[in-house]
PDB file of N, CA, C and O in Angstrom:
ATOM      1  N   UNK A   1       0.844  -1.169   0.000  1.00  0.00           N
ATOM      2  CA  UNK A   1       0.000   0.000   0.000  1.00  0.00           C
ATOM      3  C   UNK A   1       0.893   1.237   0.000  1.00  0.00           C
ATOM      4  O   UNK A   1       1.916   1.283   0.683  1.00  0.00           O
ATOM      5  N   UNK A   2       0.490   2.228  -0.772  1.00  0.00           N
ATOM      6  CA  UNK A   2       1.221   3.485  -0.852  1.00  0.00           C
ATOM      7  C   UNK A   2       0.603   4.464   0.135  1.00  0.00           C
ATOM      8  O   UNK A   2      -0.608   4.681   0.131  1.00  0.00           O
ATOM      9  N   UNK A   3       1.443   5.055   0.981  1.00  0.00           N
ATOM     10  CA  UNK A   3       0.997   6.055   1.949  1.00  0.00           C
ATOM     11  C   UNK A   3       1.415   7.431   1.454  1.00  0.00           C
ATOM     12  O   UNK A   3       2.536   7.619   0.983  1.00  0.00           O
ATOM     13  N   UNK A   4       0.517   8.373   1.566  1.00  0.00           N
ATOM     14  CA  UNK A   4       0.789   9.748   1.191  1.00  0.00           C
ATOM     15  C   UNK A   4       1.302  10.472   2.421  1.00  0.00           C
ATOM     16  O   UNK A   4       0.570  10.619   3.400  1.00  0.00           O
ATOM     17  N   UNK A   5       2.567  10.934   2.388  1.00  0.00           N
ATOM     18  CA  UNK A   5       3.181  11.624   3.515  1.00  0.00           C
ATOM     19  C   UNK A   5       3.742  12.942   3.044  1.00  0.00           C
ATOM     20  O   UNK A   5       4.171  13.071   1.897  1.00  0.00           O
ATOM     21  N   UNK A   6       3.740  13.928   3.935  1.00  0.00           N
ATOM     22  CA  UNK A   6       4.382  15.199   3.667  1.00  0.00           C
ATOM     23  C   UNK A   6       5.682  15.254   4.449  1.00  0.00           C
ATOM     24  O   UNK A   6       5.781  14.696   5.542  1.00  0.00           O
ATOM     25  N   UNK A   7       6.674  15.922   3.892  1.00  0.00           N
ATOM     26  CA  UNK A   7       7.931  16.085   4.600  1.00  0.00           C
ATOM     27  C   UNK A   7       7.720  17.095   5.720  1.00  0.00           C
ATOM     28  O   UNK A   7       7.146  18.161   5.497  1.00  0.00           O
ATOM     29  N   UNK A   8       8.176  16.766   6.908  1.00  0.00           N
ATOM     30  CA  UNK A   8       8.016  17.660   8.046  1.00  0.00           C
ATOM     31  C   UNK A   8       9.297  18.455   8.233  1.00  0.00           C
ATOM     32  O   UNK A   8      10.381  17.882   8.351  1.00  0.00           O
ATOM     33  N   UNK A   9       9.172  19.759   8.259  1.00  0.00           N
ATOM     34  CA  UNK A   9      10.316  20.648   8.424  1.00  0.00           C
ATOM     35  C   UNK A   9      10.266  21.298   9.801  1.00  0.00           C
ATOM     36  O   UNK A   9       9.267  21.183  10.511  1.00  0.00           O
ATOM     37  N   UNK A  10      11.332  21.973  10.172  1.00  0.00           N
ATOM     38  CA  UNK A  10      11.323  22.738  11.409  1.00  0.00           C
ATOM     39  C   UNK A  10      12.226  22.174  12.486  1.00  0.00           C
ATOM     40  O   UNK A  10      12.839  22.942  13.228  1.00  0.00           O
ATOM     41  N   UNK A  11      12.328  20.890  12.596  1.00  0.00           N
ATOM     42  CA  UNK A  11      13.210  20.255  13.571  1.00  0.00           C
ATOM     43  C   UNK A  11      13.834  19.024  12.921  1.00  0.00           C
ATOM     44  O   UNK A  11      13.349  18.512  11.912  1.00  0.00           O
ATOM     45  N   UNK A  12      14.907  18.575  13.521  1.00  0.00           N
ATOM     46  CA  UNK A  12      15.547  17.380  12.989  1.00  0.00           C
ATOM     47  C   UNK A  12      14.678  16.177  13.304  1.00  0.00           C
ATOM     48  O   UNK A  12      14.285  15.968  14.452  1.00  0.00           O
ATOM     49  N   UNK A  13      14.390  15.410  12.309  1.00  0.00           N
ATOM     50  CA  UNK A  13      13.555  14.226  12.448  1.00  0.00           C
ATOM     51  C   UNK A  13      14.345  12.992  12.003  1.00  0.00           C
ATOM     52  O   UNK A  13      15.204  13.094  11.127  1.00  0.00           O
ATOM     53  N   UNK A  14      14.068  11.847  12.587  1.00  0.00           N
ATOM     54  CA  UNK A  14      14.718  10.625  12.094  1.00  0.00           C
ATOM     55  C   UNK A  14      14.226  10.304  10.696  1.00  0.00           C
ATOM     56  O   UNK A  14      13.098  10.640  10.336  1.00  0.00           O
ATOM     57  N   UNK A  15      15.059   9.661   9.917  1.00  0.00           N
ATOM     58  CA  UNK A  15      14.691   9.307   8.548  1.00  0.00           C
ATOM     59  C   UNK A  15      13.572   8.264   8.541  1.00  0.00           C
ATOM     60  O   UNK A  15      13.494   7.394   9.408  1.00  0.00           O
ATOM     61  N   UNK A  16      12.714   8.389   7.531  1.00  0.00           N
ATOM     62  CA  UNK A  16      11.650   7.400   7.334  1.00  0.00           C
ATOM     63  C   UNK A  16      12.222   6.191   6.619  1.00  0.00           C
ATOM     64  O   UNK A  16      13.256   6.274   5.957  1.00  0.00           O
ATOM     65  N   UNK A  17      11.539   5.076   6.760  1.00  0.00           N
ATOM     66  CA  UNK A  17      11.946   3.880   6.044  1.00  0.00           C
ATOM     67  C   UNK A  17      11.478   3.991   4.609  1.00  0.00           C
ATOM     68  O   UNK A  17      10.388   4.499   4.346  1.00  0.00           O
ATOM     69  N   UNK A  18      12.274   3.529   3.700  1.00  0.00           N
ATOM     70  CA  UNK A  18      11.918   3.588   2.287  1.00  0.00           C
ATOM     71  C   UNK A  18      12.215   4.954   1.701  1.00  0.00           C
ATOM     72  O   UNK A  18      12.562   5.892   2.420  1.00  0.00           O
ATOM     73  N   UNK A  19      12.074   5.055   0.387  1.00  0.00           N
ATOM     74  CA  UNK A  19      12.356   6.326  -0.259  1.00  0.00           C
ATOM     75  C   UNK A  19      11.076   6.893  -0.848  1.00  0.00           C
ATOM     76  O   UNK A  19      10.054   6.211  -0.925  1.00  0.00           O
ATOM     77  N   UNK A  20      11.147   8.146  -1.261  1.00  0.00           N
ATOM     78  CA  UNK A  20       9.987   8.819  -1.826  1.00  0.00           C
ATOM     79  C   UNK A  20       9.732   8.342  -3.247  1.00  0.00           C
ATOM     80  O   UNK A  20      10.670   8.173  -4.026  1.00  0.00           O
ATOM     81  N   UNK A  21       8.467   8.124  -3.586  1.00  0.00           N
ATOM     82  CA  UNK A  21       8.114   7.899  -4.979  1.00  0.00           C
ATOM     83  C   UNK A  21       8.112   9.229  -5.720  1.00  0.00           C
ATOM     84  O   UNK A  21       8.560   9.332  -6.862  1.00  0.00           O
ATOM     85  N   UNK A  22       7.591  10.247  -5.028  1.00  0.00           N
ATOM     86  CA  UNK A  22       7.551  11.599  -5.570  1.00  0.00           C
ATOM     87  C   UNK A  22       7.269  12.552  -4.423  1.00  0.00           C
ATOM     88  O   UNK A  22       6.521  12.218  -3.503  1.00  0.00           O
ATOM     89  N   UNK A  23       7.859  13.727  -4.472  1.00  0.00           N
ATOM     90  CA  UNK A  23       7.623  14.712  -3.416  1.00  0.00           C
ATOM     91  C   UNK A  23       6.281  15.388  -3.679  1.00  0.00           C
ATOM     92  O   UNK A  23       6.043  15.910  -4.768  1.00  0.00           O
ATOM     93  N   UNK A  24       5.406  15.376  -2.670  1.00  0.00           N
ATOM     94  CA  UNK A  24       4.064  15.937  -2.832  1.00  0.00           C
ATOM     95  C   UNK A  24       3.843  17.175  -1.978  1.00  0.00           C
ATOM     96  O   UNK A  24       2.796  17.812  -2.096  1.00  0.00           O
ATOM     97  N   UNK A  25       4.792  17.538  -1.122  1.00  0.00           N
ATOM     98  CA  UNK A  25       4.649  18.737  -0.324  1.00  0.00           C
ATOM     99  C   UNK A  25       5.379  18.637   0.994  1.00  0.00           C
ATOM    100  O   UNK A  25       6.034  17.638   1.291  1.00  0.00           O
ATOM    101  N   UNK A  26       5.253  19.707   1.790  1.00  0.00           N
ATOM    102  CA  UNK A  26       5.859  19.720   3.113  1.00  0.00           C
ATOM    103  C   UNK A  26       5.001  20.558   4.044  1.00  0.00           C
ATOM    104  O   UNK A  26       4.146  21.323   3.599  1.00  0.00           O
ATOM    105  N   UNK A  27       5.240  20.405   5.339  1.00  0.00           N
ATOM    106  CA  UNK A  27       4.609  21.268   6.318  1.00  0.00           C
ATOM    107  C   UNK A  27       5.578  21.541   7.449  1.00  0.00           C
ATOM    108  O   UNK A  27       6.402  20.698   7.803  1.00  0.00           O
ATOM    109  N   UNK A  28       5.462  22.739   8.012  1.00  0.00           N
ATOM    110  CA  UNK A  28       6.304  23.170   9.109  1.00  0.00           C
ATOM    111  C   UNK A  28       5.390  23.605  10.237  1.00  0.00           C
ATOM    112  O   UNK A  28       4.851  24.711  10.192  1.00  0.00           O
ATOM    113  N   UNK A  29       5.196  22.765  11.256  1.00  0.00           N
ATOM    114  CA  UNK A  29       4.270  23.117  12.331  1.00  0.00           C
ATOM    115  C   UNK A  29       4.744  24.286  13.184  1.00  0.00           C
ATOM    116  O   UNK A  29       3.922  24.934  13.832  1.00  0.00           O
ATOM    117  N   UNK A  30       6.041  24.577  13.204  1.00  0.00           N
ATOM    118  CA  UNK A  30       6.558  25.684  14.003  1.00  0.00           C
ATOM    119  C   UNK A  30       6.198  27.020  13.355  1.00  0.00           C
ATOM    120  O   UNK A  30       5.695  27.922  14.026  1.00  0.00           O
ATOM    121  N   UNK A  31       6.458  27.150  12.043  1.00  0.00           N
ATOM    122  CA  UNK A  31       6.152  28.387  11.316  1.00  0.00           C
ATOM    123  C   UNK A  31       4.737  28.394  10.763  1.00  0.00           C
ATOM    124  O   UNK A  31       4.290  29.396  10.205  1.00  0.00           O
ATOM    125  N   UNK A  32       4.036  27.288  10.914  1.00  0.00           N
ATOM    126  CA  UNK A  32       2.673  27.132  10.402  1.00  0.00           C
ATOM    127  C   UNK A  32       2.613  27.351   8.891  1.00  0.00           C
ATOM    128  O   UNK A  32       1.740  28.062   8.394  1.00  0.00           O
ATOM    129  N   UNK A  33       3.551  26.731   8.163  1.00  0.00           N
ATOM    130  CA  UNK A  33       3.604  26.813   6.708  1.00  0.00           C
ATOM    131  C   UNK A  33       3.305  25.450   6.112  1.00  0.00           C
ATOM    132  O   UNK A  33       3.712  24.421   6.651  1.00  0.00           O
ATOM    133  N   UNK A  34       2.591  25.451   4.996  1.00  0.00           N
ATOM    134  CA  UNK A  34       2.292  24.212   4.289  1.00  0.00           C
ATOM    135  C   UNK A  34       2.400  24.454   2.807  1.00  0.00           C
ATOM    136  O   UNK A  34       1.934  25.479   2.308  1.00  0.00           O
ATOM    137  N   UNK A  35       3.013  23.516   2.084  1.00  0.00           N
ATOM    138  CA  UNK A  35       3.058  23.557   0.636  1.00  0.00           C
ATOM    139  C   UNK A  35       2.512  22.230   0.132  1.00  0.00           C
ATOM    140  O   UNK A  35       2.992  21.169   0.532  1.00  0.00           O
ATOM    141  N   UNK A  36       1.521  22.280  -0.736  1.00  0.00           N
ATOM    142  CA  UNK A  36       0.922  21.073  -1.304  1.00  0.00           C
ATOM    143  C   UNK A  36       1.010  21.132  -2.816  1.00  0.00           C
ATOM    144  O   UNK A  36       0.630  22.131  -3.426  1.00  0.00           O
ATOM    145  N   UNK A  37       1.509  20.069  -3.423  1.00  0.00           N
ATOM    146  CA  UNK A  37       1.508  19.941  -4.878  1.00  0.00           C
ATOM    147  C   UNK A  37       0.200  19.228  -5.235  1.00  0.00           C
ATOM    148  O   UNK A  37       0.158  18.003  -5.350  1.00  0.00           O
ATOM    149  N   UNK A  38      -0.858  20.014  -5.406  1.00  0.00           N
ATOM    150  CA  UNK A  38      -2.218  19.489  -5.518  1.00  0.00           C
ATOM    151  C   UNK A  38      -2.398  18.518  -6.681  1.00  0.00           C
ATOM    152  O   UNK A  38      -2.985  17.457  -6.470  1.00  0.00           O
ATOM    153  N   UNK A  39      -1.923  18.816  -7.911  1.00  0.00           N
ATOM    154  CA  UNK A  39      -2.134  17.843  -9.002  1.00  0.00           C
ATOM    155  C   UNK A  39      -1.525  16.473  -8.711  1.00  0.00           C
ATOM    156  O   UNK A  39      -2.120  15.445  -9.036  1.00  0.00           O
ATOM    157  N   UNK A  40      -0.352  16.458  -8.104  1.00  0.00           N
ATOM    158  CA  UNK A  40       0.303  15.180  -7.789  1.00  0.00           C
ATOM    159  C   UNK A  40      -0.452  14.454  -6.678  1.00  0.00           C
ATOM    160  O   UNK A  40      -0.609  13.234  -6.731  1.00  0.00           O
ATOM    161  N   UNK A  41      -0.916  15.192  -5.679  1.00  0.00           N
ATOM    162  CA  UNK A  41      -1.684  14.580  -4.586  1.00  0.00           C
ATOM    163  C   UNK A  41      -2.964  13.964  -5.123  1.00  0.00           C
ATOM    164  O   UNK A  41      -3.306  12.834  -4.772  1.00  0.00           O
ATOM    165  N   UNK A  42      -3.676  14.698  -5.971  1.00  0.00           N
ATOM    166  CA  UNK A  42      -4.915  14.168  -6.555  1.00  0.00           C
ATOM    167  C   UNK A  42      -4.641  12.930  -7.403  1.00  0.00           C
ATOM    168  O   UNK A  42      -5.425  11.982  -7.389  1.00  0.00           O
ATOM    169  N   UNK A  43      -3.535  12.935  -8.140  1.00  0.00           N
ATOM    170  CA  UNK A  43      -3.163  11.774  -8.958  1.00  0.00           C
ATOM    171  C   UNK A  43      -2.978  10.540  -8.079  1.00  0.00           C
ATOM    172  O   UNK A  43      -3.516   9.474  -8.378  1.00  0.00           O
ATOM    173  N   UNK A  44      -2.221  10.685  -6.998  1.00  0.00           N
ATOM    174  CA  UNK A  44      -1.969   9.530  -6.123  1.00  0.00           C
ATOM    175  C   UNK A  44      -3.236   9.074  -5.411  1.00  0.00           C
ATOM    176  O   UNK A  44      -3.440   7.875  -5.223  1.00  0.00           O
ATOM    177  N   UNK A  45      -4.091  10.016  -5.013  1.00  0.00           N
ATOM    178  CA  UNK A  45      -5.349   9.628  -4.367  1.00  0.00           C
ATOM    179  C   UNK A  45      -6.249   8.862  -5.337  1.00  0.00           C
ATOM    180  O   UNK A  45      -6.916   7.910  -4.932  1.00  0.00           O
ATOM    181  N   UNK A  46      -6.278   9.260  -6.608  1.00  0.00           N
ATOM    182  CA  UNK A  46      -7.071   8.542  -7.611  1.00  0.00           C
ATOM    183  C   UNK A  46      -6.543   7.136  -7.852  1.00  0.00           C
ATOM    184  O   UNK A  46      -7.308   6.224  -8.169  1.00  0.00           O
ATOM    185  N   UNK A  47      -5.230   6.962  -7.700  1.00  0.00           N
ATOM    186  CA  UNK A  47      -4.621   5.648  -7.901  1.00  0.00           C
ATOM    187  C   UNK A  47      -4.730   4.757  -6.673  1.00  0.00           C
ATOM    188  O   UNK A  47      -4.316   3.599  -6.712  1.00  0.00           O
ATOM    189  N   UNK A  48      -5.293   5.295  -5.559  1.00  0.00           N
ATOM    190  CA  UNK A  48      -5.529   4.456  -4.395  1.00  0.00           C
ATOM    191  C   UNK A  48      -4.589   4.668  -3.232  1.00  0.00           C
ATOM    192  O   UNK A  48      -4.624   3.896  -2.274  1.00  0.00           O
ATOM    193  N   UNK A  49      -3.745   5.694  -3.280  1.00  0.00           N
ATOM    194  CA  UNK A  49      -2.849   5.963  -2.155  1.00  0.00           C
ATOM    195  C   UNK A  49      -3.669   6.406  -0.949  1.00  0.00           C
ATOM    196  O   UNK A  49      -4.678   7.098  -1.094  1.00  0.00           O
ATOM    197  N   UNK A  50      -3.236   6.009   0.230  1.00  0.00           N
ATOM    198  CA  UNK A  50      -3.928   6.353   1.470  1.00  0.00           C
ATOM    199  C   UNK A  50      -3.129   7.425   2.209  1.00  0.00           C
ATOM    200  O   UNK A  50      -1.951   7.210   2.495  1.00  0.00           O
ATOM    201  N   UNK A  51      -3.735   8.575   2.528  1.00  0.00           N
ATOM    202  CA  UNK A  51      -3.011   9.588   3.293  1.00  0.00           C
ATOM    203  C   UNK A  51      -2.886   9.177   4.758  1.00  0.00           C
ATOM    204  O   UNK A  51      -3.758   8.499   5.300  1.00  0.00           O
ATOM    205  N   UNK A  52      -1.797   9.594   5.384  1.00  0.00           N
ATOM    206  CA  UNK A  52      -1.656   9.362   6.820  1.00  0.00           C
ATOM    207  C   UNK A  52      -2.674  10.254   7.538  1.00  0.00           C
ATOM    208  O   UNK A  52      -3.288  11.121   6.916  1.00  0.00           O
ATOM    209  N   UNK A  53      -2.848  10.047   8.820  1.00  0.00           N
ATOM    210  CA  UNK A  53      -3.841  10.824   9.578  1.00  0.00           C
ATOM    211  C   UNK A  53      -3.520  12.315   9.532  1.00  0.00           C
ATOM    212  O   UNK A  53      -4.416  13.137   9.342  1.00  0.00           O
ATOM    213  N   UNK A  54      -2.240  12.669   9.707  1.00  0.00           N
ATOM    214  CA  UNK A  54      -1.836  14.074   9.677  1.00  0.00           C
ATOM    215  C   UNK A  54      -2.081  14.678   8.303  1.00  0.00           C
ATOM    216  O   UNK A  54      -2.604  15.787   8.200  1.00  0.00           O
ATOM    217  N   UNK A  55      -1.710  13.965   7.251  1.00  0.00           N
ATOM    218  CA  UNK A  55      -1.910  14.463   5.893  1.00  0.00           C
ATOM    219  C   UNK A  55      -3.398  14.600   5.601  1.00  0.00           C
ATOM    220  O   UNK A  55      -3.810  15.564   4.956  1.00  0.00           O
ATOM    221  N   UNK A  56      -4.199  13.665   6.057  1.00  0.00           N
ATOM    222  CA  UNK A  56      -5.642  13.734   5.851  1.00  0.00           C
ATOM    223  C   UNK A  56      -6.211  14.999   6.496  1.00  0.00           C
ATOM    224  O   UNK A  56      -7.043  15.682   5.899  1.00  0.00           O
ATOM    225  N   UNK A  57      -5.765  15.308   7.712  1.00  0.00           N
ATOM    226  CA  UNK A  57      -6.232  16.514   8.397  1.00  0.00           C
ATOM    227  C   UNK A  57      -5.813  17.778   7.648  1.00  0.00           C
ATOM    228  O   UNK A  57      -6.604  18.714   7.530  1.00  0.00           O
ATOM    229  N   UNK A  58      -4.588  17.819   7.144  1.00  0.00           N
ATOM    230  CA  UNK A  58      -4.106  18.976   6.395  1.00  0.00           C
ATOM    231  C   UNK A  58      -4.883  19.131   5.093  1.00  0.00           C
ATOM    232  O   UNK A  58      -5.244  20.245   4.715  1.00  0.00           O
ATOM    233  N   UNK A  59      -5.140  18.026   4.408  1.00  0.00           N
ATOM    234  CA  UNK A  59      -5.892  18.092   3.145  1.00  0.00           C
ATOM    235  C   UNK A  59      -7.339  18.520   3.387  1.00  0.00           C
ATOM    236  O   UNK A  59      -7.928  19.232   2.574  1.00  0.00           O
ATOM    237  N   UNK A  60      -7.901  18.083   4.501  1.00  0.00           N
ATOM    238  CA  UNK A  60      -9.271  18.486   4.825  1.00  0.00           C
ATOM    239  C   UNK A  60      -9.337  19.985   5.123  1.00  0.00           C
ATOM    240  O   UNK A  60     -10.279  20.658   4.705  1.00  0.00           O
ATOM    241  N   UNK A  61      -8.339  20.511   5.846  1.00  0.00           N
ATOM    242  CA  UNK A  61      -8.293  21.950   6.126  1.00  0.00           C
ATOM    243  C   UNK A  61      -8.110  22.757   4.846  1.00  0.00           C
ATOM    244  O   UNK A  61      -8.624  23.870   4.737  1.00  0.00           O
ATOM    245  N   UNK A  62      -7.381  22.203   3.875  1.00  0.00           N
ATOM    246  CA  UNK A  62      -7.165  22.878   2.598  1.00  0.00           C
ATOM    247  C   UNK A  62      -8.356  22.695   1.661  1.00  0.00           C
ATOM    248  O   UNK A  62      -8.335  23.177   0.528  1.00  0.00           O
ATOM    249  N   UNK A  63      -9.395  21.998   2.128  1.00  0.00           N
ATOM    250  CA  UNK A  63     -10.623  21.736   1.367  1.00  0.00           C
ATOM    251  C   UNK A  63     -10.341  20.999   0.056  1.00  0.00           C
ATOM    252  O   UNK A  63     -10.998  21.241  -0.957  1.00  0.00           O
ATOM    253  N   UNK A  64      -9.370  20.110   0.090  1.00  0.00           N
ATOM    254  CA  UNK A  64      -9.016  19.341  -1.102  1.00  0.00           C
ATOM    255  C   UNK A  64     -10.034  18.250  -1.382  1.00  0.00           C
ATOM    256  O   UNK A  64     -10.242  17.887  -2.540  1.00  0.00           O
ATOM    257  N   UNK A  65     -10.673  17.720  -0.347  1.00  0.00           N
ATOM    258  CA  UNK A  65     -11.642  16.654  -0.556  1.00  0.00           C
ATOM    259  C   UNK A  65     -12.926  17.187  -1.178  1.00  0.00           C
ATOM    260  O   UNK A  65     -13.588  16.461  -1.920  1.00  0.00           O
ATOM    261  N   UNK A  66     -13.300  18.443  -0.896  1.00  0.00           N
ATOM    262  CA  UNK A  66     -14.468  19.034  -1.539  1.00  0.00           C
ATOM    263  C   UNK A  66     -14.219  19.186  -3.027  1.00  0.00           C
ATOM    264  O   UNK A  66     -15.107  18.942  -3.843  1.00  0.00           O
ATOM    265  N   UNK A  67     -12.980  19.600  -3.384  1.00  0.00           N
ATOM    266  CA  UNK A  67     -12.602  19.754  -4.783  1.00  0.00           C
ATOM    267  C   UNK A  67     -12.626  18.412  -5.501  1.00  0.00           C
ATOM    268  O   UNK A  67     -13.015  18.334  -6.667  1.00  0.00           O
ATOM    269  N   UNK A  68     -12.214  17.364  -4.811  1.00  0.00           N
ATOM    270  CA  UNK A  68     -12.136  16.032  -5.411  1.00  0.00           C
ATOM    271  C   UNK A  68     -13.522  15.469  -5.694  1.00  0.00           C
ATOM    272  O   UNK A  68     -13.717  14.826  -6.725  1.00  0.00           O
ATOM    273  N   UNK A  69     -14.493  15.693  -4.804  1.00  0.00           N
ATOM    274  CA  UNK A  69     -15.824  15.138  -5.010  1.00  0.00           C
ATOM    275  C   UNK A  69     -16.636  15.923  -6.014  1.00  0.00           C
ATOM    276  O   UNK A  69     -17.550  15.373  -6.629  1.00  0.00           O
ATOM    277  N   UNK A  70     -16.319  17.230  -6.201  1.00  0.00           N
ATOM    278  CA  UNK A  70     -17.093  18.024  -7.142  1.00  0.00           C
ATOM    279  C   UNK A  70     -16.669  17.824  -8.580  1.00  0.00           C
ATOM    280  O   UNK A  70     -17.429  18.164  -9.487  1.00  0.00           O
ATOM    281  N   UNK A  71     -15.437  17.264  -8.835  1.00  0.00           N
ATOM    282  CA  UNK A  71     -15.003  17.068 -10.210  1.00  0.00           C
ATOM    283  C   UNK A  71     -15.437  15.765 -10.791  1.00  0.00           C
ATOM    284  O   UNK A  71     -15.136  15.474 -11.948  1.00  0.00           O
TER     285      UNK A  71
END
């Protein structure tokens, strides 16, 4: 199963297992900044990728799921 994850910036984090298929965005909880590559995220969601809980919450706040159901 493919998981949709965003790179977390702001503090040193341990490396994740495995490598990225493609970079889809990042978020910085300290500066409260988020960058989402929406076309790539929508592509992976259509192919069946599952977002992590944190990514799901960020996408819901960005109203990405409303955009996905209306198209």
